C-alpha positions as CSV (number, residue, x, y, z in Angstrom):
1,M,-4.8,-60.4,68.0
2,K,-5.7,-61.6,64.2
3,P,-7.3,-64.5,63.3
4,M,-4.3,-66.2,61.9
5,E,-2.2,-65.4,64.9
6,I,-5.1,-67.0,67.1
7,E,-5.0,-69.8,65.3
8,Q,-1.4,-70.3,65.4
9,A,-0.9,-69.5,69.5
10,S,-4.0,-72.4,69.5
11,M,-2.1,-75.0,67.5
12,A,1.1,-74.2,69.6
13,I,-0.7,-74.8,73.0
14,I,-2.3,-78.2,71.6
15,E,1.2,-79.4,70.0
16,R,2.9,-78.7,73.6
17,E,-0.3,-80.3,75.9
18,L,-1.0,-83.1,73.5
19,Q,0.1,-86.4,75.3
20,V,-1.0,-89.1,73.0
21,A,1.5,-90.4,70.7
22,L,-0.2,-90.2,67.3
23,D,0.4,-91.3,63.5
24,P,1.9,-88.3,61.6
25,E,-0.7,-88.6,59.1
26,I,-3.4,-88.4,61.8
27,K,-1.9,-86.0,64.0
28,P,-2.7,-82.6,61.9
29,I,-6.3,-83.9,62.1
30,V,-6.7,-84.5,65.7
31,K,-5.2,-80.9,66.4
32,R,-7.6,-79.3,63.8
33,V,-10.2,-81.0,65.6
34,I,-9.2,-80.0,69.0
35,H,-8.7,-76.4,67.8
36,A,-12.2,-76.6,66.8
37,T,-13.8,-78.1,70.0
38,A,-11.5,-77.4,72.6
39,D,-11.8,-80.7,73.9
40,F,-8.4,-82.6,74.1
41,S,-10.4,-86.0,74.8
42,F,-11.2,-86.6,71.4
43,A,-7.3,-87.5,70.6
44,E,-8.0,-90.5,72.7
45,S,-11.5,-91.5,71.4
46,M,-11.3,-90.9,67.7
47,V,-10.8,-94.1,65.4
48,F,-8.9,-93.9,62.3
49,T,-8.6,-97.1,60.0
50,P,-5.1,-97.8,59.1
51,G,-4.1,-96.1,55.7
52,V,-7.4,-94.1,55.9
53,V,-5.8,-90.9,55.2
54,P,-3.6,-91.4,52.1
55,Y,-6.7,-93.7,50.7
56,A,-9.0,-90.9,50.9
57,R,-6.3,-88.6,49.2
58,E,-6.4,-91.3,46.4
59,L,-10.0,-91.4,46.1
60,L,-10.0,-87.5,45.8
61,A,-7.8,-87.7,43.4
62,R,-9.6,-90.1,41.3
63,G,-12.8,-87.9,41.7
64,A,-14.6,-89.0,44.7
65,M,-17.7,-86.9,45.5
66,I,-17.8,-85.4,49.0
67,V,-21.3,-85.6,50.5
68,T,-22.2,-83.7,53.5
69,D,-25.3,-83.8,56.1
70,T,-25.0,-80.4,57.1
71,Q,-24.8,-77.0,55.0
72,M,-22.5,-75.9,57.8
73,A,-20.2,-78.7,57.0
74,L,-20.2,-77.9,53.6
75,S,-19.2,-74.4,54.1
76,G,-16.2,-75.4,56.2
77,I,-14.6,-77.0,53.0
78,S,-11.7,-75.1,51.9
79,K,-12.6,-73.3,49.0
80,P,-9.2,-72.5,47.9
81,A,-8.2,-76.5,47.7
82,L,-11.5,-77.1,45.9
83,K,-10.7,-74.5,43.4
84,K,-7.1,-75.8,43.2
85,L,-8.4,-79.5,42.6
86,G,-11.4,-78.0,40.4
87,C,-13.7,-80.0,42.7
88,Q,-17.3,-79.8,44.1
89,A,-19.0,-80.9,47.3
90,V,-22.7,-81.1,47.9
91,C,-25.2,-81.3,50.6
92,F,-28.9,-82.5,49.5
93,M,-30.4,-81.8,52.9
94,A,-31.6,-78.5,51.9
95,D,-33.4,-79.6,48.6
96,E,-37.0,-79.2,48.8
97,D,-38.0,-82.4,47.2
98,I,-35.7,-84.3,49.8
99,A,-37.8,-82.7,52.3
100,R,-41.2,-83.6,50.7
101,E,-39.7,-87.2,50.2
102,A,-39.0,-87.3,53.9
103,K,-42.2,-86.3,54.8
104,A,-44.2,-88.5,52.7
105,R,-42.0,-91.8,53.9
106,E,-42.2,-90.4,57.5
107,T,-38.4,-90.5,57.7
108,T,-35.6,-88.1,58.1
109,R,-34.0,-85.8,55.4
110,A,-30.8,-87.0,56.4
111,R,-31.7,-90.6,55.2
112,V,-33.1,-89.5,52.2
113,S,-30.2,-87.4,51.3
114,M,-27.5,-90.2,52.0
115,E,-30.0,-92.6,49.7
116,R,-29.7,-90.1,46.9
117,A,-26.0,-89.9,47.3
118,L,-25.5,-93.7,47.3
119,A,-27.7,-93.8,44.1
120,I,-24.7,-92.0,42.3
121,P,-22.1,-94.1,41.0
122,G,-18.4,-93.6,41.8
123,S,-16.2,-93.2,44.8
124,K,-17.7,-91.1,47.9
125,L,-16.4,-89.3,51.0
126,L,-19.6,-89.4,53.1
127,V,-19.2,-86.6,55.9
128,C,-21.6,-87.2,58.9
129,G,-21.4,-84.8,62.0
130,N,-25.1,-83.9,63.5
131,A,-27.3,-86.5,61.9
132,P,-27.1,-90.1,62.7
133,T,-29.7,-91.4,60.4
134,F,-27.7,-90.0,57.7
135,L,-25.6,-93.2,57.9
136,E,-28.6,-95.8,58.2
137,P,-29.0,-96.5,54.4
138,L,-25.2,-97.8,54.6
139,E,-26.1,-101.1,56.7
140,N,-28.2,-102.6,53.5
141,H,-26.5,-101.2,50.5
142,A,-24.6,-103.7,48.6
143,D,-22.1,-101.8,47.0
144,L,-20.0,-99.4,49.0
145,K,-16.4,-99.8,47.1
146,N,-14.2,-96.8,47.3
147,T,-16.5,-95.0,50.1
148,V,-14.8,-93.4,53.0
149,V,-16.6,-91.9,56.0
150,I,-15.3,-88.7,57.5
151,G,-16.4,-87.6,61.0
152,V,-19.0,-89.5,63.2
153,P,-22.6,-88.9,64.0
154,V,-23.0,-87.1,67.4
155,G,-26.6,-85.9,66.9
156,F,-29.7,-86.5,69.0
157,V,-31.5,-90.0,67.9
158,H,-29.8,-93.2,67.1
159,V,-26.3,-92.0,68.0
160,V,-25.1,-95.2,69.8
161,E,-26.6,-97.6,67.1
162,A,-25.3,-95.4,64.2
163,K,-21.6,-95.6,65.6
164,E,-22.2,-99.3,66.4
165,M,-23.3,-100.1,62.7
166,L,-20.8,-97.7,61.4
167,L,-18.0,-99.9,62.9
168,K,-19.5,-103.2,61.7
169,T,-19.4,-102.1,58.2
170,G,-16.0,-102.4,58.0
171,L,-15.6,-98.9,55.8
172,P,-12.6,-96.9,56.1
173,L,-13.1,-94.4,58.8
174,H,-11.4,-90.8,58.9
175,C,-12.0,-88.8,62.2
176,G,-14.4,-91.7,63.4
177,A,-15.5,-91.9,67.2
178,R,-15.6,-94.8,69.2
179,A,-19.2,-96.3,69.6
180,A,-18.7,-95.8,73.5
181,R,-18.7,-92.0,73.2
182,R,-22.5,-91.3,73.3
183,Q,-24.1,-88.1,73.1
184,Q,-21.3,-86.0,72.0
185,R,-21.9,-82.5,70.9
186,G,-20.1,-80.6,68.0
187,G,-20.4,-82.7,65.2
188,G,-20.5,-79.8,62.7
189,N,-17.4,-78.4,64.2
190,R,-15.4,-81.5,63.8
191,Q,-16.5,-82.0,60.4
192,R,-15.6,-78.5,59.3
193,A,-12.1,-79.1,61.2
194,A,-11.6,-82.6,59.3
195,L,-12.6,-81.2,55.8
196,R,-9.4,-79.2,54.9
197,H,-9.5,-81.2,51.7
198,G,-11.6,-80.9,48.5
199,G,-14.1,-83.7,46.8
200,R,-14.8,-83.7,43.2
201,S,-18.0,-84.2,41.1
202,G,-17.7,-84.0,37.5
203,M,-17.9,-81.0,35.5
204,R,-19.9,-80.4,32.5
205,I,-20.0,-78.5,29.4
206,L,-22.2,-78.7,26.2
207,L,-21.0,-77.5,22.6
208,A,-23.8,-76.3,20.5
209,G,-23.6,-74.9,16.9
210,T,-25.5,-72.2,15.3
211,S,-26.1,-74.5,12.4
212,S,-24.7,-77.8,11.0
213,G,-21.6,-77.5,9.2
214,C,-20.3,-74.5,11.7
215,G,-17.6,-76.5,13.0
216,K,-19.1,-77.8,16.3
217,T,-17.8,-81.7,15.8
218,T,-14.2,-80.3,15.0
219,A,-14.5,-78.0,18.0
220,S,-15.8,-80.7,20.3
221,L,-12.9,-83.2,19.2
222,L,-10.3,-80.7,19.6
223,L,-11.4,-79.5,23.1
224,M,-11.6,-83.3,24.2
225,A,-8.3,-83.9,22.9
226,A,-6.6,-80.4,24.6
227,L,-8.3,-81.6,27.9
228,R,-7.0,-85.0,27.8
229,E,-3.3,-83.7,26.7
230,R,-3.8,-81.9,30.1
231,G,-4.3,-85.1,32.1
232,L,-8.1,-84.8,32.5
233,D,-10.5,-87.7,32.2
234,V,-13.1,-86.7,29.7
235,A,-16.5,-88.4,29.2
236,P,-17.9,-87.6,25.8
237,C,-21.5,-87.2,25.1
238,K,-23.4,-86.6,21.9
239,V,-26.9,-85.1,21.5
240,G,-29.4,-87.2,19.4
241,P,-29.1,-90.6,17.6
242,D,-25.7,-90.1,15.8
243,Y,-23.5,-93.2,16.1
244,I,-20.7,-91.8,14.0
245,D,-19.6,-89.0,16.1
246,T,-19.6,-91.0,19.2
247,G,-17.2,-93.2,17.6
248,F,-14.4,-90.1,17.3
249,H,-15.4,-88.9,20.8
250,E,-14.4,-92.6,22.0
251,L,-11.1,-92.7,20.0
252,V,-10.4,-89.4,21.7
253,C,-11.2,-89.9,25.0
254,G,-10.5,-93.8,25.2
255,R,-13.7,-94.5,26.7
256,P,-17.6,-94.8,25.4
257,S,-19.4,-92.1,24.2
258,H,-23.2,-92.1,25.4
259,N,-26.1,-90.4,23.3
260,L,-28.4,-88.4,25.1
261,D,-31.6,-88.6,23.0
262,S,-34.8,-86.9,24.7
263,F,-36.9,-88.6,22.1
264,L,-35.7,-92.3,22.7
265,I,-34.7,-92.1,26.4
266,E,-36.8,-90.6,29.3
267,P,-35.7,-87.3,31.0
268,R,-35.2,-89.1,34.4
269,D,-32.7,-91.4,32.8
270,L,-30.4,-88.8,31.3
271,P,-28.5,-87.9,34.8
272,T,-27.6,-91.6,34.9
273,L,-25.8,-91.3,31.7
274,L,-24.1,-88.0,32.7
275,S,-23.0,-89.7,36.3
276,R,-20.1,-91.8,35.1
277,P,-16.9,-90.7,37.4
278,A,-14.6,-88.2,35.1
279,D,-12.9,-84.9,35.6
280,I,-15.2,-83.4,32.9
281,T,-17.9,-84.4,30.6
282,V,-18.0,-82.7,27.1
283,I,-21.3,-82.8,25.3
284,E,-21.6,-82.4,21.5
285,G,-24.9,-80.8,20.3
286,V,-26.6,-81.7,17.0
287,M,-27.5,-79.4,14.1
288,G,-28.3,-75.8,15.2
289,Y,-28.9,-75.0,18.8
290,Y,-32.7,-74.9,18.4
291,D,-33.1,-77.2,15.5
292,G,-35.4,-79.9,16.7
293,M,-38.9,-81.9,15.6
294,D,-40.6,-78.6,14.6
295,A,-40.2,-74.8,13.7
296,T,-41.3,-73.6,17.2
297,S,-41.1,-76.1,20.1
298,C,-37.5,-76.6,20.3
299,R,-38.5,-80.2,21.3
300,Q,-35.4,-82.8,20.8
301,S,-33.1,-79.9,20.2
302,T,-29.8,-79.4,21.5
303,W,-31.2,-76.5,23.8
304,E,-34.0,-78.7,25.2
305,M,-30.9,-81.1,26.0
306,A,-28.8,-78.3,27.9
307,R,-32.4,-77.3,29.8
308,L,-33.0,-80.9,30.8
309,T,-29.2,-81.6,32.1
310,R,-28.8,-77.9,33.4
311,T,-25.8,-78.1,31.3
312,P,-23.7,-74.8,30.6
313,V,-23.6,-74.0,26.6
314,L,-20.7,-73.2,24.3
315,L,-22.0,-71.4,21.3
316,V,-19.6,-72.5,18.5
317,V,-19.9,-69.8,15.7
318,D,-18.3,-69.8,12.3
319,A,-16.8,-65.9,12.3
320,S,-15.3,-66.7,8.6
321,G,-16.1,-63.4,6.6
322,S,-17.3,-61.4,9.8
323,A,-16.2,-59.5,12.9
324,A,-19.0,-57.3,14.5
325,S,-21.8,-59.3,12.6
326,A,-20.8,-62.2,14.7
327,A,-21.9,-60.8,17.8
328,A,-25.4,-60.2,15.8
329,T,-25.5,-63.8,15.5
330,V,-24.7,-64.4,19.1
331,K,-27.3,-61.8,20.2
332,G,-29.9,-63.8,18.2
333,F,-29.2,-67.2,19.7
334,M,-29.1,-65.4,23.1
335,T,-32.6,-63.8,22.7
336,L,-34.6,-66.4,20.9
337,R,-35.4,-67.9,24.2
338,E,-35.2,-66.0,27.6
339,D,-33.6,-69.3,29.0
340,S,-30.9,-69.7,26.5
341,G,-28.2,-71.4,28.7
342,I,-25.6,-69.8,26.5
343,A,-22.6,-69.3,28.7
344,G,-19.8,-68.5,26.4
345,V,-18.7,-68.5,22.6
346,L,-16.5,-70.3,21.1
347,V,-15.3,-68.8,17.8
348,N,-14.4,-71.0,14.9
349,R,-12.5,-70.1,11.2
350,V,-10.9,-67.0,12.2
351,S,-8.0,-65.9,10.4
352,G,-5.9,-65.4,13.4
353,A,-5.6,-63.7,16.8
354,H,-6.4,-60.0,15.5
355,H,-10.0,-61.4,13.9
356,Y,-10.6,-63.3,16.9
357,E,-10.0,-60.0,19.1
358,L,-12.4,-57.9,16.9
359,V,-15.2,-60.8,17.6
360,R,-14.4,-60.9,21.1
361,D,-14.9,-57.5,21.7
362,A,-18.0,-57.4,19.7
363,V,-19.7,-60.0,21.6
364,A,-18.7,-58.8,24.9
365,H,-20.0,-55.4,23.9
366,Y,-23.4,-56.3,22.6
367,T,-24.0,-59.4,24.5
368,G,-22.1,-59.6,27.7
369,L,-20.6,-63.0,27.0
370,P,-17.3,-64.2,27.2
371,C,-15.5,-65.8,24.3
372,V,-13.3,-68.9,25.3
373,G,-10.9,-68.9,22.5
374,Y,-10.7,-69.6,18.8
375,I,-9.7,-72.0,16.2
376,E,-8.3,-70.6,13.1
377,K,-9.4,-71.5,9.6
378,H,-6.4,-73.4,8.4
379,V,-7.0,-75.9,11.4
380,N,-9.0,-78.6,9.5
381,L,-9.3,-82.1,10.5
382,A,-10.5,-82.8,6.7
383,L,-12.3,-85.7,7.7
384,K,-14.3,-87.4,4.6
385,S,-18.0,-87.6,4.7
386,R,-20.6,-90.4,3.3
387,H,-24.2,-90.3,3.2
388,L,-25.3,-90.6,6.8
389,G,-22.4,-88.3,7.6
390,L,-18.7,-88.6,8.4
391,V,-16.8,-91.8,7.3
392,P,-16.8,-93.8,10.8
393,A,-13.7,-93.6,12.8
394,E,-13.0,-97.3,12.4
395,E,-12.3,-96.6,8.7
396,V,-10.0,-93.7,9.3
397,E,-6.7,-95.3,9.8
398,D,-4.8,-91.7,11.0
399,A,-7.8,-90.2,12.8
400,L,-6.6,-90.2,16.3
401,P,-3.0,-88.5,15.3
402,R,-4.6,-85.9,12.8
403,I,-7.0,-84.9,16.0
404,Q,-4.2,-84.8,18.2
405,E,-1.9,-82.8,16.2
406,A,-5.0,-80.0,15.4
407,A,-5.4,-80.2,19.3
408,R,-1.7,-79.1,19.8
409,Q,-2.3,-76.3,17.1
410,V,-5.4,-75.1,19.3
411,A,-3.7,-75.4,22.5
412,D,-2.8,-71.5,22.8
413,T,-5.8,-70.2,21.3
414,L,-8.4,-72.1,23.7
415,D,-9.1,-70.5,27.2
416,L,-9.2,-73.9,28.8
417,P,-9.3,-72.3,32.5
418,M,-12.3,-70.2,31.4
419,I,-14.1,-73.3,29.8
420,L,-13.1,-75.4,33.2
421,E,-14.7,-72.5,35.1
422,L,-17.9,-72.3,33.1
423,A,-18.2,-76.1,33.3
424,R,-18.0,-75.9,37.2
425,R,-21.5,-74.1,36.8
426,A,-23.0,-77.3,36.2
427,P,-25.0,-78.6,39.3
428,V,-25.0,-82.4,40.4
429,L,-28.0,-84.2,39.0
430,P,-30.1,-86.4,41.0
431,V,-29.6,-89.9,39.8
432,A,-32.3,-93.0,39.9
433,P,-30.8,-95.9,38.1
434,R,-33.3,-98.2,36.7
435,K,-33.5,-102.2,37.7
436,Y,-34.0,-104.3,34.8
437,P,-35.1,-108.2,34.9
438,R,-32.2,-110.3,35.4
439,M,-31.3,-112.5,32.5
440,D,-28.5,-114.3,33.8
441,G,-26.9,-116.9,31.8
442,F,-28.3,-115.5,28.5
443,R,-25.6,-115.2,25.5
444,M,-26.1,-112.5,23.1
445,G,-24.0,-112.5,20.0
446,L,-22.9,-108.8,18.7
447,A,-22.1,-108.0,15.4
448,R,-19.2,-105.7,15.8
449,D,-17.0,-104.6,12.8
450,K,-16.6,-101.9,10.3
451,A,-20.3,-103.0,8.5
452,F,-21.6,-103.1,12.2
453,S,-20.8,-100.3,14.5
454,F,-24.0,-98.3,15.3
455,Y,-25.1,-99.0,18.9
456,Y,-26.1,-96.8,21.7
457,R,-23.7,-97.8,24.3
458,A,-26.4,-97.5,27.1
459,N,-28.2,-100.4,25.4
460,L,-25.3,-102.4,25.7
461,D,-24.6,-101.3,29.3
462,A,-28.5,-102.3,30.2
463,L,-28.1,-105.6,28.9
464,E,-24.7,-106.6,30.5
465,G,-26.3,-105.0,33.9
466,A,-29.1,-107.5,33.6
467,G,-26.7,-110.4,33.3
468,V,-26.6,-110.9,29.3
469,E,-23.2,-112.1,28.5
470,L,-22.4,-110.1,25.0
471,V,-20.5,-112.3,22.6
472,P,-18.9,-110.0,19.8
473,F,-18.1,-111.4,16.5
474,S,-17.5,-110.1,12.9
475,P,-20.0,-110.7,10.1
476,L,-17.0,-109.5,7.7
477,E,-14.4,-111.7,8.9
478,D,-15.9,-114.7,10.8
479,G,-17.2,-117.5,8.9
480,E,-19.8,-118.8,11.2
481,L,-21.6,-117.5,14.4
482,P,-20.3,-118.2,18.1
483,K,-21.7,-121.5,19.4
484,G,-24.5,-121.6,22.1
485,L,-26.0,-118.2,21.2
486,D,-29.5,-117.4,22.9
487,G,-29.9,-114.1,20.7
488,L,-28.5,-111.9,18.2
489,Y,-27.9,-108.0,18.1
490,L,-27.1,-106.8,14.7
491,G,-26.6,-103.0,14.9
492,G,-26.7,-100.5,12.2
493,G,-23.7,-99.6,9.8
494,F,-22.9,-99.7,6.4
495,P,-23.3,-103.4,5.3
496,E,-24.0,-102.3,2.0
497,V,-20.6,-100.8,1.6
498,F,-18.9,-104.1,2.6
499,K,-19.3,-106.9,0.4
500,G,-23.3,-106.0,0.0
501,A,-25.1,-109.2,-1.2
502,A,-22.6,-111.7,0.8
503,V,-23.5,-109.5,3.8
504,G,-27.1,-109.9,2.9
505,Q,-26.8,-113.8,2.7
506,Y,-25.0,-114.2,5.9
507,V,-27.2,-112.7,8.1
508,H,-30.1,-115.2,7.4
509,A,-28.4,-117.5,9.8
510,P,-30.0,-115.6,12.9
511,K,-33.5,-117.3,12.3
512,A,-32.0,-120.4,12.2
513,S,-29.1,-120.2,14.9
514,A,-30.7,-117.8,17.6
515,R,-33.8,-117.8,19.1
516,H,-34.1,-114.1,19.5
517,W,-32.6,-111.6,17.0
518,K,-32.7,-107.8,16.3
519,A,-31.6,-106.0,13.6
520,A,-31.2,-102.1,13.3
521,C,-31.2,-99.7,10.0
522,P,-33.2,-100.2,6.8
523,A,-30.4,-101.8,5.1
524,M,-29.6,-104.3,7.3
525,R,-33.4,-105.2,8.0
526,S,-33.9,-105.4,4.0
527,A,-30.9,-107.7,3.9
528,A,-32.1,-110.0,6.5
529,A,-35.8,-110.3,5.0
């Protein structure tokens, strides 16, 4: 008999012999477990929280990460289902740093693996089969919102204790066994049987340019808008201290854009900024790919950020007036550093499909890299500029419809399936969130309007995470400061463009009205002097 015929015959026998009445949502899972273990007693001993199956499906649809305690369980997840959902699943148990930490702390790899998983924000499906200590960190973890446990510990130590603790947590259980069932073997098989679904951990891609002005901001905004048009939740980011591009990112994606700045931000904190739940994170680079603090080190460059975050890179190439020569440009970027990280090429400013095909074929021939589509030269957002870059999104009334219309124009010229395939190569990064001193009850006035719009979102998140209440106000429109402030945060922007001297006179108020104040940008500091 063929394998599929054997499985079908087994399922028929189980259907005929199964005497226990089961919920229709639960029965297929129980049958799969019995098929994997040849043990009908599971039908009576397994515990399912009411409604857990549709709840788990909802979490998967919203981007829950599947974390397993064994590589065997990981390998048992249906690859077609993962591919269909655009999902990933992870197991940290085999990581060398997990083993080293477990040895140093004299604990198990399973426990350290779970601690790492819990440090990653977002919904999770925790899959446990053979390692009871995998679940121990759950007992004292404060935030277990949107968490489902699949499988059950059946290994050799702390089995009963882990099962009893698991039931006490009140977490939704999917294929859990009663605590009374003790040294029951076959946990890995049960995991593999229960995991006929996929989990998702956000994909990640970085758009880098050959130089400033090559069109990477246009390409980034159009890619974000095109992905959003297809129903994907896009988390935007920008390399370096750029506050203007992030404003356009937020406008397109409907959520804040984070700056990834390897000069001001320690490398250990970058994964935290990239761990926001989303279908995909799209990162826009800065200047040319290798441009940084000096001519040779590539420090603080887009290349360094791609390496630190292990993110696949799409090189945006301006192909106007060239064909095969564009491949020479790509070849140079590939070979300048052996670890270039370039995974594909997005061709900008072509005259049409035939022009793109010439560039695509040349790039494939000389470099072996795929091209992921093109943007025609007539697709131009025509965003106005000022001395610090683009005019901020807050001042461009028709920015969003203009970008959305341009995104519709490139809907058939960007190869989104290939871009998503490259983005799936990005590994899950270990996250170690910082703990900040508590400042509960502290009220911080936040200047927020067209004149004051330059803020790192991470700074605001850190303040709120520490318990600070941010109180927005407009220096341009409000006649006085909010009452009862303990501090004032004046971000950067263009105060000299809006009312100039009036803004300068207004901001003298911090010294008299708040105990702590902070101003950014030379124009702001000079106005407040």
